[in-house]
TORVEX-55511 format. One record per residue (C-alpha): residue number from 1; x, y, z. Coordinates in steps of 0.001 Angstrom, whole numbers, plus 500000, padded with zeros to 6 digits. Last residue first. Layout:
// residues N
n=NUM x=X y=Y z=Z
...
***
This chain:
// residues 203
n=203 x=924806 y=470489 z=579055
n=202 x=927024 y=467453 z=578700
n=201 x=924981 y=464790 z=580429
n=200 x=922687 y=463277 z=577804
n=199 x=925039 y=463537 z=574844
n=198 x=923848 y=463680 z=571268
n=197 x=925502 y=463148 z=567902
n=196 x=923586 y=464282 z=564846
n=195 x=923738 y=462705 z=561403
n=194 x=923726 y=459089 z=562565
n=193 x=920169 y=458244 z=561534
n=192 x=921333 y=457686 z=557987
n=191 x=920802 y=459485 z=554717
n=190 x=922067 y=457968 z=551483
n=189 x=919170 y=455661 z=550722
n=188 x=918454 y=457572 z=547493
n=187 x=914911 y=458307 z=548647
n=186 x=916317 y=459463 z=551992
n=185 x=918723 y=461827 z=550268
n=184 x=915894 y=463293 z=548197
n=183 x=913688 y=463737 z=551258
n=182 x=916522 y=465311 z=553228
n=181 x=917255 y=467764 z=550413
n=180 x=913581 y=468624 z=549937
n=179 x=913168 y=469141 z=553687
n=178 x=916199 y=471414 z=553771
n=177 x=914900 y=473497 z=550877
n=176 x=911537 y=473848 z=552598
n=175 x=913250 y=474890 z=555826
n=174 x=915093 y=477793 z=554102
n=173 x=917853 y=478869 z=556473
n=172 x=920237 y=476554 z=554655
n=171 x=923356 y=474916 z=556067
n=170 x=925258 y=472521 z=553799
n=169 x=928542 y=474460 z=553991
n=168 x=928129 y=474307 z=557766
n=167 x=929091 y=470618 z=557628
n=166 x=932569 y=471202 z=556146
n=165 x=933096 y=474187 z=558482
n=164 x=932532 y=471897 z=561448
n=163 x=929808 y=471769 z=564093
n=162 x=928995 y=472328 z=567732
n=161 x=925936 y=472644 z=569927
n=160 x=924571 y=474125 z=573131
n=159 x=920783 y=474408 z=573122
n=158 x=920194 y=474548 z=569341
n=157 x=919255 y=470886 z=568889
n=156 x=919499 y=468752 z=565759
n=155 x=917241 y=465952 z=564570
n=154 x=918369 y=462570 z=563065
n=153 x=919595 y=460871 z=566262
n=152 x=922942 y=459382 z=567312
n=151 x=924152 y=458328 z=570775
n=150 x=926085 y=459419 z=573857
n=149 x=925347 y=458251 z=577397
n=148 x=924487 y=454791 z=576077
n=147 x=920880 y=453910 z=575195
n=146 x=919072 y=451025 z=576883
n=145 x=916274 y=453170 z=578226
n=144 x=916587 y=456681 z=576793
n=143 x=912934 y=457610 z=576714
n=142 x=912579 y=461197 z=575550
n=141 x=912854 y=464744 z=576833
n=140 x=914985 y=466832 z=574420
n=139 x=918671 y=466068 z=574358
n=138 x=921201 y=468778 z=574976
n=137 x=924939 y=469107 z=574312
n=136 x=924544 y=468476 z=570601
n=135 x=927218 y=467686 z=568018
n=134 x=926217 y=468376 z=564408
n=133 x=926977 y=467127 z=560910
n=132 x=927931 y=463482 z=561314
n=131 x=927536 y=461390 z=558164
n=130 x=930590 y=463036 z=556595
n=129 x=932854 y=461482 z=559221
n=128 x=936157 y=463370 z=558969
n=127 x=935768 y=465480 z=562132
n=126 x=933884 y=462720 z=563974
n=125 x=936338 y=461968 z=566807
n=124 x=937773 y=465484 z=566943
n=123 x=934430 y=467252 z=567230
n=122 x=933285 y=464620 z=569719
n=121 x=936323 y=465153 z=571958
n=120 x=935974 y=468930 z=571724
n=119 x=932291 y=468869 z=572604
n=118 x=932656 y=466451 z=575512
n=117 x=935562 y=468376 z=577012
n=116 x=933768 y=471693 z=576548
n=115 x=930690 y=470400 z=578391
n=114 x=932701 y=468772 z=581194
n=113 x=931882 y=471368 z=583858
n=112 x=928155 y=471359 z=582942
n=111 x=926795 y=474235 z=580877
n=110 x=924266 y=476921 z=581731
n=109 x=922702 y=478100 z=578464
n=108 x=920763 y=481382 z=578603
n=107 x=923100 y=483632 z=576604
n=106 x=923286 y=481468 z=573499
n=105 x=925968 y=478907 z=572780
n=104 x=927928 y=477595 z=569800
n=103 x=931082 y=475462 z=569674
n=102 x=933065 y=475849 z=566446
n=101 x=935166 y=473900 z=563987
n=100 x=937619 y=474448 z=561120
n=99 x=938399 y=478097 z=561850
n=98 x=938709 y=481177 z=559622
n=97 x=935622 y=481026 z=557399
n=96 x=934013 y=479117 z=560243
n=95 x=934097 y=482205 z=562467
n=94 x=932254 y=484349 z=559922
n=93 x=929633 y=481702 z=559173
n=92 x=928956 y=481214 z=562891
n=91 x=928475 y=484948 z=563347
n=90 x=926371 y=485408 z=560214
n=89 x=923982 y=482601 z=561119
n=88 x=923884 y=483458 z=564819
n=87 x=923248 y=487189 z=564397
n=86 x=920761 y=486550 z=561600
n=85 x=918720 y=484176 z=563757
n=84 x=918855 y=486266 z=566940
n=83 x=917876 y=489649 z=565522
n=82 x=920371 y=491797 z=563651
n=81 x=919881 y=495036 z=565569
n=80 x=922380 y=497641 z=564404
n=79 x=925900 y=498524 z=565528
n=78 x=926702 y=494898 z=566366
n=77 x=929458 y=494626 z=568926
n=76 x=931911 y=491768 z=568378
n=75 x=933686 y=491006 z=571655
n=74 x=936818 y=488857 z=571632
n=73 x=937954 y=487003 z=574746
n=72 x=941191 y=485028 z=574823
n=71 x=942551 y=481927 z=576528
n=70 x=939513 y=481999 z=578805
n=69 x=939125 y=482736 z=582519
n=68 x=938312 y=486420 z=582172
n=67 x=935229 y=488529 z=581468
n=66 x=935257 y=492258 z=582209
n=65 x=934579 y=493244 z=578594
n=64 x=931753 y=490689 z=578463
n=63 x=930033 y=492217 z=581479
n=62 x=930354 y=495688 z=579975
n=61 x=928668 y=494371 z=576824
n=60 x=925796 y=492901 z=578837
n=59 x=925279 y=496162 z=580728
n=58 x=925227 y=498163 z=577472
n=57 x=922527 y=495863 z=576049
n=56 x=920513 y=496249 z=579261
n=55 x=920789 y=500037 z=578958
n=54 x=919703 y=500033 z=575308
n=53 x=916572 y=497942 z=575795
n=52 x=914120 y=500849 z=576144
n=51 x=916037 y=502746 z=573464
n=50 x=914788 y=500221 z=570932
n=49 x=915919 y=497096 z=569073
n=48 x=919216 y=497180 z=570938
n=47 x=922356 y=495955 z=569228
n=46 x=923445 y=492307 z=569185
n=45 x=926530 y=491170 z=571057
n=44 x=928545 y=488487 z=569270
n=43 x=930989 y=486962 z=571728
n=42 x=934107 y=485024 z=570733
n=41 x=935702 y=482957 z=573507
n=40 x=939016 y=481255 z=572743
n=39 x=939650 y=478041 z=574665
n=38 x=942629 y=476833 z=576722
n=37 x=941506 y=478540 z=579931
n=36 x=938002 y=477144 z=579431
n=35 x=939112 y=473518 z=579080
n=34 x=938109 y=472289 z=582554
n=33 x=934806 y=474149 z=582495
n=32 x=934206 y=476604 z=585335
n=31 x=934592 y=479521 z=582905
n=30 x=931618 y=478180 z=580952
n=29 x=929407 y=478065 z=584047
n=28 x=930376 y=481602 z=585053
n=27 x=929824 y=482887 z=581510
n=26 x=926330 y=481399 z=581243
n=25 x=925377 y=482691 z=584683
n=24 x=926557 y=486201 z=583803
n=23 x=924717 y=486092 z=580476
n=22 x=921435 y=485224 z=582160
n=21 x=921945 y=488102 z=584585
n=20 x=922909 y=490539 z=581825
n=19 x=919963 y=489772 z=579538
n=18 x=920053 y=492249 z=576653
n=17 x=921643 y=490512 z=573672
n=16 x=924150 y=487704 z=573654
n=15 x=925469 y=485109 z=571213
n=14 x=928449 y=483040 z=572369
n=13 x=930987 y=481454 z=570031
n=12 x=933372 y=479080 z=571782
n=11 x=936490 y=478439 z=569727
n=10 x=937353 y=474784 z=569183
n=9 x=940425 y=473468 z=570994
n=8 x=943798 y=473208 z=569316
n=7 x=945766 y=469955 z=569223
n=6 x=942465 y=468094 z=569241
n=5 x=941490 y=465541 z=571895
n=4 x=940573 y=461924 z=571267
n=3 x=939818 y=459581 z=574159
n=2 x=940121 y=455897 z=573262
n=1 x=936983 y=453868 z=573817
***
C-alpha cells in the first residue's frame, strides 16, 4: 500500500492538569517520535480545582514551558478549572477552527515512536472519506486473529486519537442525541462499520 504523508503534519493537542511525572513521560515519548520536530505541540493546561492542587498545576506548566523537540510549543493556561471534558471539547474545537486535522492526547499516554507517523498517514489517507470519522492509536482488549495491523470498528477510543474538522462538526456531548443519530443512520442503511480506524501497534 502506498504511503501517504501530508505536506503539513497535524498539530498535537495535549491536555494536562496536575500530574507532572505523567506529563513528563508523555512528553518524552512524544519527543522521541520521528515526526516530533516537524509537528506543532499545543498544550491546554487546566487550572487547579483547589489550592491543594495548585503546586502540581504550576509544576506541570513549568514542565511545558521547558519542553523542546517540537516545531513549536504553545501553552494555553486556563485561568479557571474547566474539568477534563470541557477542556478537551473546547480545546479541540478551538484548534479545528484554524486547522483541518488534529492529533489528541491526554497527560498519561505514552506513545510508540511511530505513533505520529501512523496518525498522520491515516489522517491523509482518509481525509476525504466521509465514512471515517476518527483515527485511534489504541485498541481495547479483543481477539484480533486474522485481522491486519490496522482495521475498522464502529466504536471510538480516547487513548490517543485524531480527527478532522469535517468530522468534528458532527460531535455532540449528548450521548442520547448520538444514539438517536446512529440509530437513524443504521435504519437508513447509511452507517457502516468503517467509521473508526484502529491500529494495534501505534500507541
